[in-house]
C-alpha positions in Angstrom: 122.0 31.0 124.5 122.8 28.2 122.0 126.0 26.2 121.3 127.7 26.9 118.0 130.2 24.8 116.1 133.1 27.1 115.3 136.4 26.2 113.8 139.3 28.6 114.2 141.7 28.5 111.3 144.7 30.4 109.9 145.9 30.6 106.4 149.3 29.2 105.6 152.4 31.4 105.5 154.2 31.7 102.1 157.2 30.4 104.1 155.5 27.1 105.0 158.4 25.1 103.5 160.7 26.6 106.2 158.7 25.1 109.0 160.0 22.6 111.6 160.3 18.9 110.9 161.4 16.5 113.6 160.5 12.9 112.8 160.5 12.8 109.0 162.8 13.9 106.2 162.3 17.3 104.7 160.6 17.4 101.3 159.9 20.3 98.9 156.7 22.1 99.6 154.6 23.9 97.0 153.2 26.9 98.9 150.6 27.8 96.2 149.3 24.2 96.3 149.2 24.3 100.1 147.0 27.4 100.0 144.6 25.7 97.6 144.5 22.6 99.9 143.9 24.8 102.9 141.0 26.5 101.1 139.5 23.1 100.3 139.9 22.0 104.0 138.1 25.2 105.2 135.4 24.6 102.6 134.9 21.1 103.8 134.3 22.3 107.3 131.8 24.9 106.2 130.0 22.4 103.9 129.4 20.2 107.0 128.0 22.9 109.2 131.0 24.6 110.8 131.4 28.3 111.0 135.0 29.2 110.3 136.8 32.1 111.9 140.3 33.2 110.7 142.9 34.2 113.1 145.2 36.9 111.8 147.9 35.5 109.6 151.5 35.3 110.9 153.4 35.1 107.7 156.8 35.3 109.5 155.9 32.0 111.3 156.2 29.1 108.8 154.2 26.8 111.1 151.4 29.2 111.9 148.8 27.4 109.8 148.9 24.6 112.5 146.7 26.8 114.7 145.6 23.9 116.9 149.0 24.1 118.6 148.3 27.5 120.0 145.7 26.5 122.6 143.5 23.9 124.2 139.8 24.7 124.7 137.6 23.0 127.2 134.0 24.2 127.6 134.4 28.0 127.4 138.0 28.2 128.7 141.0 28.5 126.3 144.4 27.6 127.7 146.9 29.4 125.5 149.9 27.3 124.9 153.6 28.0 125.4 155.1 26.0 122.6 158.0 23.8 123.3 159.6 25.0 120.0 160.5 28.6 120.9 160.3 29.7 117.2 156.6 29.0 117.4 155.8 31.2 120.4 154.9 34.3 118.3 152.0 32.3 116.8 149.9 32.5 120.0 149.0 36.2 120.3 146.8 36.5 117.2 145.1 33.1 118.0 144.4 34.3 121.6 142.9 37.5 120.3 140.6 35.6 117.9 139.4 33.2 120.6 138.9 36.0 123.1 136.7 37.8 120.6 134.6 34.7 120.4 133.9 35.0 124.1 136.2 32.4 125.6 137.8 33.0 129.0 141.6 32.8 128.7 144.3 31.2 130.8 147.9 30.9 129.7 150.6 28.3 130.2 153.5 29.8 132.1 157.2 28.9 132.2 158.8 26.5 132.9 155.7 24.7 131.5 155.5 24.0 127.8 152.4 22.8 125.9 151.4 22.5 122.3 147.7 21.9 121.5 148.5 19.0 119.2 149.5 17.1 122.3 146.0 17.1 123.8 143.2 14.7 122.8 139.8 15.3 124.4 137.2 12.4 124.6 134.2 13.7 126.6 135.5 15.0 129.9 138.7 12.9 129.6 141.7 15.0 128.5 144.8 13.0 127.4 148.0 15.0 127.3 151.0 13.7 125.5 154.2 14.3 127.4 157.1 14.3 125.0 159.3 16.6 123.0 157.0 19.7 122.9 154.9 19.3 126.1 156.6 18.8 129.4 155.5 17.6 132.9 154.8 21.1 134.1 152.7 21.8 131.1 150.6 18.7 132.0 150.3 20.0 135.5 149.0 23.3 134.2 146.4 21.6 132.0 145.2 19.8 135.2 145.0 23.1 137.1 143.0 24.8 134.3 140.5 22.0 133.5 140.0 19.7 136.4 138.0 22.4 138.2 135.7 22.3 135.1 135.1 18.5 135.6 137.8 17.2 133.3 140.0 14.2 134.1 143.5 14.8 132.8 145.6 11.7 131.9 149.3 12.0 130.9 150.5 9.6 128.2 154.0 9.2 126.7 154.9 10.5 123.2 158.3 9.7 121.7 157.7 8.4 118.2 155.9 11.4 116.6 155.7 15.1 116.9 152.5 15.3 119.0 150.0 13.0 120.6 147.5 13.6 117.9 150.1 12.8 115.3 149.7 9.2 116.6 146.1 9.0 117.8 142.6 10.6 117.6 139.2 9.2 118.4 136.0 8.1 116.7 132.6 9.5 117.8 132.1 6.5 120.2 135.3 7.3 122.0 137.4 4.5 120.5 141.0 5.8 120.1 142.4 5.0 116.6 146.1 4.9 115.8 148.8 3.4 113.6 150.5 1.0 116.0 154.2 1.6 115.1 153.8 5.2 116.1 151.8 4.7 119.4 153.9 4.5 122.5 151.3 2.7 124.7 148.0 1.6 123.1 147.0 0.2 126.5 146.8 3.8 127.9 143.4 4.0 126.2 140.4 1.9 127.3 139.5 1.1 123.7 142.1 1.2 120.9 141.5 0.4 117.2 144.6 0.0 115.0 144.4 1.5 111.5 146.4 0.4 108.4 147.9 3.8 107.5 149.8 6.5 109.4 147.5 9.3 108.1 144.5 7.2 108.9 145.0 7.8 112.6 143.7 11.4 112.2 140.1 12.3 112.1 138.1 15.5 112.8 134.5 14.8 114.0 132.2 16.8 111.8 129.0 15.6 113.4 126.4 13.0 112.3 129.0 10.3 112.0 131.1 12.2 109.4 134.8 12.0 109.7 137.1 14.6 108.0 140.3 12.8 107.2 143.2 12.8 104.8 142.7 11.5 101.3 146.0 9.7 101.7 144.4 7.0 103.8 141.9 5.1 101.6 142.2 1.8 103.5 141.5 3.5 106.8 138.5 5.3 105.2 137.2 1.9 104.1 137.5 0.6 107.7 135.6 3.5 109.1 132.9 3.1 106.4 132.5 -0.5 107.5 132.0 0.7 111.0 129.1 2.9 109.8 130.8 6.2 109.6 131.0 8.5 106.6 134.6 9.5 105.6 135.0 13.0 104.2 138.5 12.9 102.5 140.5 16.1 101.9 143.9 16.3 100.2 146.4 17.9 102.7 149.5 16.4 101.1 151.6 19.6 101.3 150.9 19.8 105.1 151.7 16.2 105.6 155.2 16.9 104.4 155.5 19.2 107.4 154.2 16.7 109.9 150.7 18.2 109.7 147.3 16.5 109.7 143.6 17.3 109.6 143.4 18.0 113.3 146.2 20.6 113.6 144.8 22.8 110.9 141.9 24.1 113.1 140.7 24.5 116.7 137.2 23.1 117.0 135.0 24.9 119.5 132.0 22.6 120.0 130.9 23.8 123.4 131.1 27.6 122.9 127.9 29.5 123.9 127.0 32.4 121.6 
């Protein structure tokens, strides 16, 4: 068997503008433009060697495009989330069906635990879990129960200034955590932390080969990454940024799935 790079995605609902916003002011959203931006995002993944798989759409769920929140995948195990926002709980069933069809073993977060996938940042075998508004302490405990037997080290970190942990930080290929300092509760929680000059510059998807998928709205951060020897791959996701979305939450990346 060989490992395959698969990205699970889900097309945006026509009701995207009705989605939840918590830490920013609501702005008008152009659903037609959002669909074109999503298609360009998917095309960028495919151009750089990722096979994309679509979960069934959930048009009744405005936030359904943010499919990363439905699960956390470590090795071949998918832990299906129980969103802290109850209105988002119907999003998980179709995502679970899609990842099951890909051959993942499935566990589920149970009440009273809550977990959203955007609160989980994996760096090698270290799994950082943001405890905040959408993920609670029992959710963190269930992440430990699911993944520590697989060799993971689970570290809880505080999240209070943004929607999810990965709204504040992600990581470069060498494991350095990047973030926009005003939005990071505790930079010292990470062994290596690099501040970036723009809020949207804190979010990168590792495409492989030093290429970083990132928002086009962060040109100064892109220049910083280029100076470090990486290759930024910018995409315009402006309509999703209006809904507290970023490049990470628009897909679930399965790098260790055996097919």
